[in-house]
mmCIF file as gemmi writes it, N, C-alpha and C atoms, coordinates in Angstrom:
data_model
loop_
_atom_site.group_PDB
_atom_site.id
_atom_site.type_symbol
_atom_site.label_atom_id
_atom_site.label_alt_id
_atom_site.label_comp_id
_atom_site.label_asym_id
_atom_site.label_entity_id
_atom_site.label_seq_id
_atom_site.pdbx_PDB_ins_code
_atom_site.Cartn_x
_atom_site.Cartn_y
_atom_site.Cartn_z
_atom_site.occupancy
_atom_site.B_iso_or_equiv
_atom_site.pdbx_formal_charge
_atom_site.auth_seq_id
_atom_site.auth_asym_id
_atom_site.pdbx_PDB_model_num
ATOM 1 N N . MET Axp A 1 ? 0.815 -1.189 0 1 0 ? 1 A 1
ATOM 2 C CA . MET Axp A 1 ? 0 0 0 1 0 ? 1 A 1
ATOM 3 C C . MET Axp A 1 ? 0.864 1.261 0 1 0 ? 1 A 1
ATOM 4 N N . GLU Axp A 2 ? 1.995 1.192 0.668 1 0 ? 2 A 1
ATOM 5 C CA . GLU Axp A 2 ? 2.875 2.354 0.714 1 0 ? 2 A 1
ATOM 6 C C . GLU Axp A 2 ? 3.425 2.705 -0.659 1 0 ? 2 A 1
ATOM 7 N N . ALA Axp A 3 ? 3.583 1.722 -1.509 1 0 ? 3 A 1
ATOM 8 C CA . ALA Axp A 3 ? 4.117 1.983 -2.838 1 0 ? 3 A 1
ATOM 9 C C . ALA Axp A 3 ? 3.093 2.676 -3.736 1 0 ? 3 A 1
ATOM 10 N N . LEU Axp A 4 ? 1.81 2.482 -3.463 1 0 ? 4 A 1
ATOM 11 C CA . LEU Axp A 4 ? 0.775 3.091 -4.286 1 0 ? 4 A 1
ATOM 12 C C . LEU Axp A 4 ? 0.439 4.52 -3.878 1 0 ? 4 A 1
ATOM 13 N N . MET Axp A 5 ? 0.737 4.894 -2.651 1 0 ? 5 A 1
ATOM 14 C CA . MET Axp A 5 ? 0.349 6.22 -2.165 1 0 ? 5 A 1
ATOM 15 C C . MET Axp A 5 ? 0.948 7.364 -2.981 1 0 ? 5 A 1
ATOM 16 N N . PRO Axp A 6 ? 2.24 7.332 -3.352 1 0 ? 6 A 1
ATOM 17 C CA . PRO Axp A 6 ? 2.765 8.425 -4.184 1 0 ? 6 A 1
ATOM 18 C C . PRO Axp A 6 ? 2.082 8.509 -5.543 1 0 ? 6 A 1
ATOM 19 N N . ILE Axp A 7 ? 1.77 7.365 -6.136 1 0 ? 7 A 1
ATOM 20 C CA . ILE Axp A 7 ? 1.131 7.366 -7.45 1 0 ? 7 A 1
ATOM 21 C C . ILE Axp A 7 ? -0.283 7.926 -7.358 1 0 ? 7 A 1
ATOM 22 N N . VAL Axp A 8 ? -1.021 7.536 -6.331 1 0 ? 8 A 1
ATOM 23 C CA . VAL Axp A 8 ? -2.376 8.052 -6.143 1 0 ? 8 A 1
ATOM 24 C C . VAL Axp A 8 ? -2.329 9.563 -5.904 1 0 ? 8 A 1
ATOM 25 N N . THR Axp A 9 ? -1.37 10.013 -5.115 1 0 ? 9 A 1
ATOM 26 C CA . THR Axp A 9 ? -1.221 11.446 -4.853 1 0 ? 9 A 1
ATOM 27 C C . THR Axp A 9 ? -0.906 12.201 -6.142 1 0 ? 9 A 1
ATOM 28 N N . GLN Axp A 10 ? -0.039 11.645 -6.96 1 0 ? 10 A 1
ATOM 29 C CA . GLN Axp A 10 ? 0.311 12.279 -8.227 1 0 ? 10 A 1
ATOM 30 C C . GLN Axp A 10 ? -0.879 12.314 -9.183 1 0 ? 10 A 1
ATOM 31 N N . LEU Axp A 11 ? -1.655 11.235 -9.222 1 0 ? 11 A 1
ATOM 32 C CA . LEU Axp A 11 ? -2.841 11.203 -10.082 1 0 ? 11 A 1
ATOM 33 C C . LEU Axp A 11 ? -3.849 12.271 -9.68 1 0 ? 11 A 1
ATOM 34 N N . ILE Axp A 12 ? -4.152 12.35 -8.395 1 0 ? 12 A 1
ATOM 35 C CA . ILE Axp A 12 ? -5.145 13.308 -7.919 1 0 ? 12 A 1
ATOM 36 C C . ILE Axp A 12 ? -4.642 14.742 -8.106 1 0 ? 12 A 1
ATOM 37 N N . ALA Axp A 13 ? -3.395 14.993 -7.727 1 0 ? 13 A 1
ATOM 38 C CA . ALA Axp A 13 ? -2.837 16.339 -7.878 1 0 ? 13 A 1
ATOM 39 C C . ALA Axp A 13 ? -2.745 16.736 -9.35 1 0 ? 13 A 1
ATOM 40 N N . GLY Axp A 14 ? -2.407 15.796 -10.218 1 0 ? 14 A 1
ATOM 41 C CA . GLY Axp A 14 ? -2.349 16.077 -11.65 1 0 ? 14 A 1
ATOM 42 C C . GLY Axp A 14 ? -3.704 16.407 -12.227 1 0 ? 14 A 1
ATOM 43 N N . ALA Axp A 15 ? -4.727 15.681 -11.807 1 0 ? 15 A 1
ATOM 44 C CA . ALA Axp A 15 ? -6.082 15.966 -12.275 1 0 ? 15 A 1
ATOM 45 C C . ALA Axp A 15 ? -6.531 17.35 -11.813 1 0 ? 15 A 1
ATOM 46 N N . ILE Axp A 16 ? -6.222 17.7 -10.585 1 0 ? 16 A 1
ATOM 47 C CA . ILE Axp A 16 ? -6.567 19.031 -10.065 1 0 ? 16 A 1
ATOM 48 C C . ILE Axp A 16 ? -5.794 20.107 -10.829 1 0 ? 16 A 1
ATOM 49 N N . GLY Axp A 17 ? -4.51 19.882 -11.011 1 0 ? 17 A 1
ATOM 50 C CA . GLY Axp A 17 ? -3.684 20.847 -11.742 1 0 ? 17 A 1
ATOM 51 C C . GLY Axp A 17 ? -4.124 21.015 -13.182 1 0 ? 17 A 1
ATOM 52 N N . GLY Axp A 18 ? -4.512 19.922 -13.826 1 0 ? 18 A 1
ATOM 53 C CA . GLY Axp A 18 ? -4.983 19.996 -15.205 1 0 ? 18 A 1
ATOM 54 C C . GLY Axp A 18 ? -6.275 20.77 -15.338 1 0 ? 18 A 1
ATOM 55 N N . ASN Axp A 19 ? -7.209 20.527 -14.434 1 0 ? 19 A 1
ATOM 56 C CA . ASN Axp A 19 ? -8.471 21.259 -14.475 1 0 ? 19 A 1
ATOM 57 C C . ASN Axp A 19 ? -8.275 22.723 -14.122 1 0 ? 19 A 1
ATOM 58 N N . ALA Axp A 20 ? -7.393 23.013 -13.18 1 0 ? 20 A 1
ATOM 59 C CA . ALA Axp A 20 ? -7.126 24.405 -12.812 1 0 ? 20 A 1
ATOM 60 C C . ALA Axp A 20 ? -6.462 25.168 -13.96 1 0 ? 20 A 1
ATOM 61 N N . ALA Axp A 21 ? -5.5 24.539 -14.613 1 0 ? 21 A 1
ATOM 62 C CA . ALA Axp A 21 ? -4.825 25.195 -15.732 1 0 ? 21 A 1
ATOM 63 C C . ALA Axp A 21 ? -5.788 25.428 -16.885 1 0 ? 21 A 1
ATOM 64 N N . SER Axp A 22 ? -6.641 24.472 -17.148 1 0 ? 22 A 1
ATOM 65 C CA . SER Axp A 22 ? -7.607 24.609 -18.232 1 0 ? 22 A 1
ATOM 66 C C . SER Axp A 22 ? -8.629 25.701 -17.924 1 0 ? 22 A 1
ATOM 67 N N . ALA Axp A 23 ? -9.059 25.778 -16.681 1 0 ? 23 A 1
ATOM 68 C CA . ALA Axp A 23 ? -10.013 26.818 -16.294 1 0 ? 23 A 1
ATOM 69 C C . ALA Axp A 23 ? -9.368 28.199 -16.358 1 0 ? 23 A 1
ATOM 70 N N . ALA Axp A 24 ? -8.108 28.291 -15.961 1 0 ? 24 A 1
ATOM 71 C CA . ALA Axp A 24 ? -7.408 29.575 -15.985 1 0 ? 24 A 1
ATOM 72 C C . ALA Axp A 24 ? -7.19 30.064 -17.41 1 0 ? 24 A 1
ATOM 73 N N . MET Axp A 25 ? -6.98 29.117 -18.33 1 0 ? 25 A 1
ATOM 74 C CA . MET Axp A 25 ? -6.734 29.483 -19.722 1 0 ? 25 A 1
ATOM 75 C C . MET Axp A 25 ? -8.02 29.565 -20.53 1 0 ? 25 A 1
ATOM 76 N N . LYS Axp A 26 ? -9.152 29.257 -19.927 1 0 ? 26 A 1
ATOM 77 C CA . LYS Axp A 26 ? -10.46 29.292 -20.593 1 0 ? 26 A 1
ATOM 78 C C . LYS Axp A 26 ? -10.469 28.455 -21.87 1 0 ? 26 A 1
ATOM 79 N N . GLN Axp A 27 ? -9.967 27.224 -21.748 1 0 ? 27 A 1
ATOM 80 C CA . GLN Axp A 27 ? -9.883 26.339 -22.909 1 0 ? 27 A 1
ATOM 81 C C . GLN Axp A 27 ? -11.22 25.647 -23.123 1 0 ? 27 A 1
ATOM 82 N N . ALA Axp A 28 ? -11.901 26.022 -24.173 1 0 ? 28 A 1
ATOM 83 C CA . ALA Axp A 28 ? -13.183 25.405 -24.485 1 0 ? 28 A 1
ATOM 84 C C . ALA Axp A 28 ? -13.015 24.172 -25.366 1 0 ? 28 A 1
ATOM 85 N N . ALA Axp A 29 ? -11.826 24 -25.953 1 0 ? 29 A 1
ATOM 86 C CA . ALA Axp A 29 ? -11.595 22.903 -26.881 1 0 ? 29 A 1
ATOM 87 C C . ALA Axp A 29 ? -11.388 21.568 -26.174 1 0 ? 29 A 1
ATOM 88 N N . VAL Axp A 30 ? -11.177 21.598 -24.871 1 0 ? 30 A 1
ATOM 89 C CA . VAL Axp A 30 ? -10.87 20.376 -24.134 1 0 ? 30 A 1
ATOM 90 C C . VAL Axp A 30 ? -11.995 20.103 -23.141 1 0 ? 30 A 1
ATOM 91 N N . SER Axp A 31 ? -12.581 18.909 -23.229 1 0 ? 31 A 1
ATOM 92 C CA . SER Axp A 31 ? -13.666 18.556 -22.314 1 0 ? 31 A 1
ATOM 93 C C . SER Axp A 31 ? -13.121 18.253 -20.92 1 0 ? 31 A 1
ATOM 94 N N . THR Axp A 32 ? -14.014 18.214 -19.955 1 0 ? 32 A 1
ATOM 95 C CA . THR Axp A 32 ? -13.618 17.977 -18.571 1 0 ? 32 A 1
ATOM 96 C C . THR Axp A 32 ? -12.969 16.611 -18.4 1 0 ? 32 A 1
ATOM 97 N N . VAL Axp A 33 ? -13.504 15.614 -19.061 1 0 ? 33 A 1
ATOM 98 C CA . VAL Axp A 33 ? -12.946 14.262 -18.942 1 0 ? 33 A 1
ATOM 99 C C . VAL Axp A 33 ? -11.538 14.21 -19.528 1 0 ? 33 A 1
ATOM 100 N N . VAL Axp A 34 ? -11.351 14.827 -20.675 1 0 ? 34 A 1
ATOM 101 C CA . VAL Axp A 34 ? -10.041 14.809 -21.327 1 0 ? 34 A 1
ATOM 102 C C . VAL Axp A 34 ? -9.015 15.546 -20.494 1 0 ? 34 A 1
ATOM 103 N N . ARG Axp A 35 ? -9.363 16.727 -19.979 1 0 ? 35 A 1
ATOM 104 C CA . ARG Axp A 35 ? -8.377 17.478 -19.197 1 0 ? 35 A 1
ATOM 105 C C . ARG Axp A 35 ? -8.068 16.813 -17.86 1 0 ? 35 A 1
ATOM 106 N N . THR Axp A 36 ? -9.03 16.066 -17.314 1 0 ? 36 A 1
ATOM 107 C CA . THR Axp A 36 ? -8.766 15.326 -16.084 1 0 ? 36 A 1
ATOM 108 C C . THR Axp A 36 ? -7.812 14.172 -16.342 1 0 ? 36 A 1
ATOM 109 N N . ILE Axp A 37 ? -8.036 13.442 -17.419 1 0 ? 37 A 1
ATOM 110 C CA . ILE Axp A 37 ? -7.162 12.311 -17.757 1 0 ? 37 A 1
ATOM 111 C C . ILE Axp A 37 ? -5.769 12.799 -18.137 1 0 ? 37 A 1
ATOM 112 N N . VAL Axp A 38 ? -5.697 13.832 -18.957 1 0 ? 38 A 1
ATOM 113 C CA . VAL Axp A 38 ? -4.391 14.377 -19.358 1 0 ? 38 A 1
ATOM 114 C C . VAL Axp A 38 ? -3.664 14.939 -18.145 1 0 ? 38 A 1
ATOM 115 N N . GLY Axp A 39 ? -4.399 15.607 -17.264 1 0 ? 39 A 1
ATOM 116 C CA . GLY Axp A 39 ? -3.789 16.128 -16.044 1 0 ? 39 A 1
ATOM 117 C C . GLY Axp A 39 ? -3.241 15.023 -15.157 1 0 ? 39 A 1
ATOM 118 N N . ALA Axp A 40 ? -3.982 13.916 -15.048 1 0 ? 40 A 1
ATOM 119 C CA . ALA Axp A 40 ? -3.514 12.787 -14.235 1 0 ? 40 A 1
ATOM 120 C C . ALA Axp A 40 ? -2.253 12.173 -14.821 1 0 ? 40 A 1
ATOM 121 N N . ILE Axp A 41 ? -2.203 12.049 -16.135 1 0 ? 41 A 1
ATOM 122 C CA . ILE Axp A 41 ? -1.002 11.514 -16.788 1 0 ? 41 A 1
ATOM 123 C C . ILE Axp A 41 ? 0.175 12.461 -16.579 1 0 ? 41 A 1
ATOM 124 N N . GLY Axp A 42 ? -0.065 13.749 -16.758 1 0 ? 42 A 1
ATOM 125 C CA . GLY Axp A 42 ? 0.986 14.735 -16.513 1 0 ? 42 A 1
ATOM 126 C C . GLY Axp A 42 ? 1.408 14.764 -15.057 1 0 ? 42 A 1
ATOM 127 N N . GLY Axp A 43 ? 0.459 14.503 -14.162 1 0 ? 43 A 1
ATOM 128 C CA . GLY Axp A 43 ? 0.769 14.47 -12.736 1 0 ? 43 A 1
ATOM 129 C C . GLY Axp A 43 ? 1.737 13.36 -12.382 1 0 ? 43 A 1
ATOM 130 N N . ILE Axp A 44 ? 1.553 12.209 -12.993 1 0 ? 44 A 1
ATOM 131 C CA . ILE Axp A 44 ? 2.48 11.107 -12.747 1 0 ? 44 A 1
ATOM 132 C C . ILE Axp A 44 ? 3.867 11.459 -13.272 1 0 ? 44 A 1
ATOM 133 N N . GLY Axp A 45 ? 3.926 11.995 -14.474 1 0 ? 45 A 1
ATOM 134 C CA . GLY Axp A 45 ? 5.219 12.378 -15.044 1 0 ? 45 A 1
ATOM 135 C C . GLY Axp A 45 ? 5.899 13.473 -14.244 1 0 ? 45 A 1
ATOM 136 N N . GLY Axp A 46 ? 5.141 14.494 -13.885 1 0 ? 46 A 1
ATOM 137 C CA . GLY Axp A 46 ? 5.714 15.586 -13.096 1 0 ? 46 A 1
ATOM 138 C C . GLY Axp A 46 ? 6.132 15.143 -11.709 1 0 ? 46 A 1
ATOM 139 N N . GLY Axp A 47 ? 5.348 14.257 -11.113 1 0 ? 47 A 1
ATOM 140 C CA . GLY Axp A 47 ? 5.689 13.746 -9.79 1 0 ? 47 A 1
ATOM 141 C C . GLY Axp A 47 ? 6.969 12.939 -9.8 1 0 ? 47 A 1
ATOM 142 N N . PHE Axp A 48 ? 7.112 12.07 -10.785 1 0 ? 48 A 1
ATOM 143 C CA . PHE Axp A 48 ? 8.329 11.28 -10.887 1 0 ? 48 A 1
ATOM 144 C C . PHE Axp A 48 ? 9.537 12.166 -11.185 1 0 ? 48 A 1
ATOM 145 N N . LEU Axp A 49 ? 9.344 13.178 -12.039 1 0 ? 49 A 1
ATOM 146 C CA . LEU Axp A 49 ? 10.446 14.071 -12.374 1 0 ? 49 A 1
ATOM 147 C C . LEU Axp A 49 ? 10.889 14.868 -11.155 1 0 ? 49 A 1
ATOM 148 N N . LEU Axp A 50 ? 9.935 15.421 -10.413 1 0 ? 50 A 1
ATOM 149 C CA . LEU Axp A 50 ? 10.302 16.185 -9.218 1 0 ? 50 A 1
ATOM 150 C C . LEU Axp A 50 ? 10.889 15.284 -8.147 1 0 ? 50 A 1
ATOM 151 N N . GLN Axp A 51 ? 10.395 14.067 -8.076 1 0 ? 51 A 1
ATOM 152 C CA . GLN Axp A 51 ? 10.936 13.111 -7.109 1 0 ? 51 A 1
ATOM 153 C C . GLN Axp A 51 ? 12.389 12.784 -7.448 1 0 ? 51 A 1
ATOM 154 N N . ALA Axp A 52 ? 12.672 12.63 -8.728 1 0 ? 52 A 1
ATOM 155 C CA . ALA Axp A 52 ? 14.035 12.314 -9.149 1 0 ? 52 A 1
ATOM 156 C C . ALA Axp A 52 ? 14.975 13.496 -8.913 1 0 ? 52 A 1
ATOM 157 N N . LEU Axp A 53 ? 14.506 14.691 -9.203 1 0 ? 53 A 1
ATOM 158 C CA . LEU Axp A 53 ? 15.341 15.877 -9.032 1 0 ? 53 A 1
ATOM 159 C C . LEU Axp A 53 ? 15.268 16.43 -7.62 1 0 ? 53 A 1
ATOM 160 N N . GLY Axp A 54 ? 14.136 16.226 -6.952 1 0 ? 54 A 1
ATOM 161 C CA . GLY Axp A 54 ? 13.92 16.825 -5.647 1 0 ? 54 A 1
ATOM 162 C C . GLY Axp A 54 ? 14.641 16.15 -4.519 1 0 ? 54 A 1
ATOM 163 N N . GLY Axp A 55 ? 15.151 14.961 -4.725 1 0 ? 55 A 1
ATOM 164 C CA . GLY Axp A 55 ? 15.887 14.272 -3.681 1 0 ? 55 A 1
ATOM 165 C C . GLY Axp A 55 ? 17.12 15.047 -3.248 1 0 ? 55 A 1
ATOM 166 N N . GLU Axp A 56 ? 17.726 15.724 -4.196 1 0 ? 56 A 1
ATOM 167 C CA . GLU Axp A 56 ? 18.907 16.521 -3.894 1 0 ? 56 A 1
ATOM 168 C C . GLU Axp A 56 ? 18.531 17.853 -3.248 1 0 ? 56 A 1
ATOM 169 N N . ALA Axp A 57 ? 17.317 18.34 -3.525 1 0 ? 57 A 1
ATOM 170 C CA . ALA Axp A 57 ? 16.897 19.632 -2.991 1 0 ? 57 A 1
ATOM 171 C C . ALA Axp A 57 ? 16.163 19.488 -1.66 1 0 ? 57 A 1
ATOM 172 N N . GLY Axp A 58 ? 16.018 18.277 -1.184 1 0 ? 58 A 1
ATOM 173 C CA . GLY Axp A 58 ? 15.347 18.059 0.094 1 0 ? 58 A 1
ATOM 174 C C . GLY Axp A 58 ? 13.842 17.884 -0.025 1 0 ? 58 A 1
ATOM 175 N N . LEU Axp A 59 ? 13.32 17.806 -1.257 1 0 ? 59 A 1
ATOM 176 C CA . LEU Axp A 59 ? 11.885 17.595 -1.446 1 0 ? 59 A 1
ATOM 177 C C . LEU Axp A 59 ? 11.613 16.109 -1.57 1 0 ? 59 A 1
ATOM 178 N N . THR Axp A 60 ? 10.967 15.55 -0.581 1 0 ? 60 A 1
ATOM 179 C CA . THR Axp A 60 ? 10.627 14.142 -0.616 1 0 ? 60 A 1
ATOM 180 C C . THR Axp A 60 ? 9.236 13.96 -0.043 1 0 ? 60 A 1
ATOM 181 N N . GLY Axp A 61 ? 8.699 12.791 -0.223 1 0 ? 61 A 1
ATOM 182 C CA . GLY Axp A 61 ? 7.425 12.452 0.391 1 0 ? 61 A 1
ATOM 183 C C . GLY Axp A 61 ? 6.227 12.907 -0.408 1 0 ? 61 A 1
ATOM 184 N N . LEU Axp A 62 ? 5.083 12.898 0.266 1 0 ? 62 A 1
ATOM 185 C CA . LEU Axp A 62 ? 3.818 13.201 -0.394 1 0 ? 62 A 1
ATOM 186 C C . LEU Axp A 62 ? 3.717 14.656 -0.835 1 0 ? 62 A 1
ATOM 187 N N . VAL Axp A 63 ? 4.404 15.55 -0.135 1 0 ? 63 A 1
ATOM 188 C CA . VAL Axp A 63 ? 4.369 16.956 -0.538 1 0 ? 63 A 1
ATOM 189 C C . VAL Axp A 63 ? 5.024 17.133 -1.902 1 0 ? 63 A 1
ATOM 190 N N . ALA Axp A 64 ? 6.154 16.507 -2.104 1 0 ? 64 A 1
ATOM 191 C CA . ALA Axp A 64 ? 6.838 16.58 -3.394 1 0 ? 64 A 1
ATOM 192 C C . ALA Axp A 64 ? 6.007 15.92 -4.476 1 0 ? 64 A 1
ATOM 193 N N . ASP Axp A 65 ? 5.352 14.816 -4.157 1 0 ? 65 A 1
ATOM 194 C CA . ASP Axp A 65 ? 4.484 14.151 -5.132 1 0 ? 65 A 1
ATOM 195 C C . ASP Axp A 65 ? 3.327 15.062 -5.523 1 0 ? 65 A 1
ATOM 196 N N . GLY Axp A 66 ? 2.756 15.728 -4.54 1 0 ? 66 A 1
ATOM 197 C CA . GLY Axp A 66 ? 1.64 16.633 -4.812 1 0 ? 66 A 1
ATOM 198 C C . GLY Axp A 66 ? 2.045 17.835 -5.64 1 0 ? 66 A 1
ATOM 199 N N . ILE Axp A 67 ? 3.17 18.434 -5.3 1 0 ? 67 A 1
ATOM 200 C CA . ILE Axp A 67 ? 3.652 19.593 -6.051 1 0 ? 67 A 1
ATOM 201 C C . ILE Axp A 67 ? 3.995 19.199 -7.484 1 0 ? 67 A 1
ATOM 202 N N . GLY Axp A 68 ? 4.712 18.106 -7.636 1 0 ? 68 A 1
ATOM 203 C CA . GLY Axp A 68 ? 5.056 17.627 -8.981 1 0 ? 68 A 1
ATOM 204 C C . GLY Axp A 68 ? 3.829 17.274 -9.79 1 0 ? 68 A 1
ATOM 205 N N . GLY Axp A 69 ? 2.836 16.673 -9.135 1 0 ? 69 A 1
ATOM 206 C CA . GLY Axp A 69 ? 1.6 16.33 -9.821 1 0 ? 69 A 1
ATOM 207 C C . GLY Axp A 69 ? 0.839 17.556 -10.285 1 0 ? 69 A 1
ATOM 208 N N . LEU Axp A 70 ? 0.749 18.564 -9.434 1 0 ? 70 A 1
ATOM 209 C CA . LEU Axp A 70 ? 0.055 19.797 -9.809 1 0 ? 70 A 1
ATOM 210 C C . LEU Axp A 70 ? 0.723 20.475 -10.998 1 0 ? 70 A 1
ATOM 211 N N . ILE Axp A 71 ? 2.025 20.595 -10.915 1 0 ? 71 A 1
ATOM 212 C CA . ILE Axp A 71 ? 2.759 21.269 -11.984 1 0 ? 71 A 1
ATOM 213 C C . ILE Axp A 71 ? 2.717 20.459 -13.281 1 0 ? 71 A 1
ATOM 214 N N . GLY Axp A 72 ? 2.998 19.163 -13.187 1 0 ? 72 A 1
ATOM 215 C CA . GLY Axp A 72 ? 2.997 18.312 -14.379 1 0 ? 72 A 1
ATOM 216 C C . GLY Axp A 72 ? 1.638 18.231 -15.038 1 0 ? 72 A 1
ATOM 217 N N . GLY Axp A 73 ? 0.591 18.094 -14.233 1 0 ? 73 A 1
ATOM 218 C CA . GLY Axp A 73 ? -0.762 18.044 -14.785 1 0 ? 73 A 1
ATOM 219 C C . GLY Axp A 73 ? -1.164 19.336 -15.456 1 0 ? 73 A 1
ATOM 220 N N . GLY Axp A 74 ? -0.803 20.453 -14.834 1 0 ? 74 A 1
ATOM 221 C CA . GLY Axp A 74 ? -1.123 21.752 -15.426 1 0 ? 74 A 1
ATOM 222 C C . GLY Axp A 74 ? -0.389 22.001 -16.722 1 0 ? 74 A 1
ATOM 223 N N . VAL Axp A 75 ? 0.878 21.664 -16.752 1 0 ? 75 A 1
ATOM 224 C CA . VAL Axp A 75 ? 1.688 21.898 -17.951 1 0 ? 75 A 1
ATOM 225 C C . VAL Axp A 75 ? 1.213 21.024 -19.115 1 0 ? 75 A 1
ATOM 226 N N . LEU Axp A 76 ? 1.011 19.743 -18.859 1 0 ? 76 A 1
ATOM 227 C CA . LEU Axp A 76 ? 0.587 18.855 -19.948 1 0 ? 76 A 1
ATOM 228 C C . LEU Axp A 76 ? -0.801 19.227 -20.455 1 0 ? 76 A 1
ATOM 229 N N . THR Axp A 77 ? -1.702 19.594 -19.577 1 0 ? 77 A 1
ATOM 230 C CA . THR Axp A 77 ? -3.042 19.995 -20.003 1 0 ? 77 A 1
ATOM 231 C C . THR Axp A 77 ? -2.983 21.283 -20.819 1 0 ? 77 A 1
ATOM 232 N N . ALA Axp A 78 ? -2.132 22.221 -20.428 1 0 ? 78 A 1
ATOM 233 C CA . ALA Axp A 78 ? -1.981 23.454 -21.196 1 0 ? 78 A 1
ATOM 234 C C . ALA Axp A 78 ? -1.444 23.174 -22.593 1 0 ? 78 A 1
ATOM 235 N N . ILE Axp A 79 ? -0.502 22.25 -22.693 1 0 ? 79 A 1
ATOM 236 C CA . ILE Axp A 79 ? 0.052 21.896 -23.999 1 0 ? 79 A 1
ATOM 237 C C . ILE Axp A 79 ? -1.014 21.245 -24.879 1 0 ? 79 A 1
ATOM 238 N N . VAL Axp A 80 ? -1.741 20.282 -24.322 1 0 ? 80 A 1
ATOM 239 C CA . VAL Axp A 80 ? -2.792 19.6 -25.094 1 0 ? 80 A 1
ATOM 240 C C . VAL Axp A 80 ? -3.889 20.585 -25.492 1 0 ? 80 A 1
ATOM 241 N N . GLY Axp A 81 ? -4.264 21.47 -24.586 1 0 ? 81 A 1
ATOM 242 C CA . GLY Axp A 81 ? -5.282 22.462 -24.896 1 0 ? 81 A 1
ATOM 243 C C . GLY Axp A 81 ? -4.85 23.406 -25.995 1 0 ? 81 A 1
ATOM 244 N N . ALA Axp A 82 ? -3.575 23.806 -25.991 1 0 ? 82 A 1
ATOM 245 C CA . ALA Axp A 82 ? -3.069 24.69 -27.031 1 0 ? 82 A 1
ATOM 246 C C . ALA Axp A 82 ? -3.049 23.997 -28.386 1 0 ? 82 A 1
ATOM 247 N N . VAL Axp A 83 ? -2.68 22.726 -28.381 1 0 ? 83 A 1
ATOM 248 C CA . VAL Axp A 83 ? -2.644 21.978 -29.64 1 0 ? 83 A 1
ATOM 249 C C . VAL Axp A 83 ? -4.059 21.768 -30.184 1 0 ? 83 A 1
ATOM 250 N N . LEU Axp A 84 ? -4.99 21.369 -29.332 1 0 ? 84 A 1
ATOM 251 C CA . LEU Axp A 84 ? -6.36 21.136 -29.781 1 0 ? 84 A 1
ATOM 252 C C . LEU Axp A 84 ? -7.082 22.431 -30.131 1 0 ? 84 A 1
ATOM 253 N N . GLY Axp A 85 ? -6.71 23.518 -29.483 1 0 ? 85 A 1
ATOM 254 C CA . GLY Axp A 85 ? -7.347 24.799 -29.754 1 0 ? 85 A 1
ATOM 255 C C . GLY Axp A 85 ? -6.957 25.398 -31.085 1 0 ? 85 A 1
ATOM 256 N N . LYS Axp A 86 ? -5.847 24.975 -31.661 1 0 ? 86 A 1
ATOM 257 C CA . LYS Axp A 86 ? -5.376 25.522 -32.938 1 0 ? 86 A 1
ATOM 258 C C . LYS Axp A 86 ? -6.026 24.839 -34.133 1 0 ? 86 A 1
ATOM 259 N N . LYS Axp A 87 ? -6.792 23.797 -33.898 1 0 ? 87 A 1
ATOM 260 C CA . LYS Axp A 87 ? -7.405 23.073 -35.026 1 0 ? 87 A 1
ATOM 261 C C . LYS Axp A 87 ? -8.584 23.843 -35.564 1 0 ? 87 A 1
């Protein structure tokens, strides 16, 4: 169970970050389901990236997973929204 907690935290934080970024950018081209899924995927990537880099900076644990998930989910959702919005 301990091994799943960081992944669950990254998924939830990524979904929140993706929806927040999409709402802030007023992206109408991306549905709620798509931005939640893309945010969750970005959250996992961002969480793992911050975890890998954050070990040296003293960022560890669920806080680092949450921060990485929020940032990764927001960034990936913004990229997908920009690409879909140009069509």
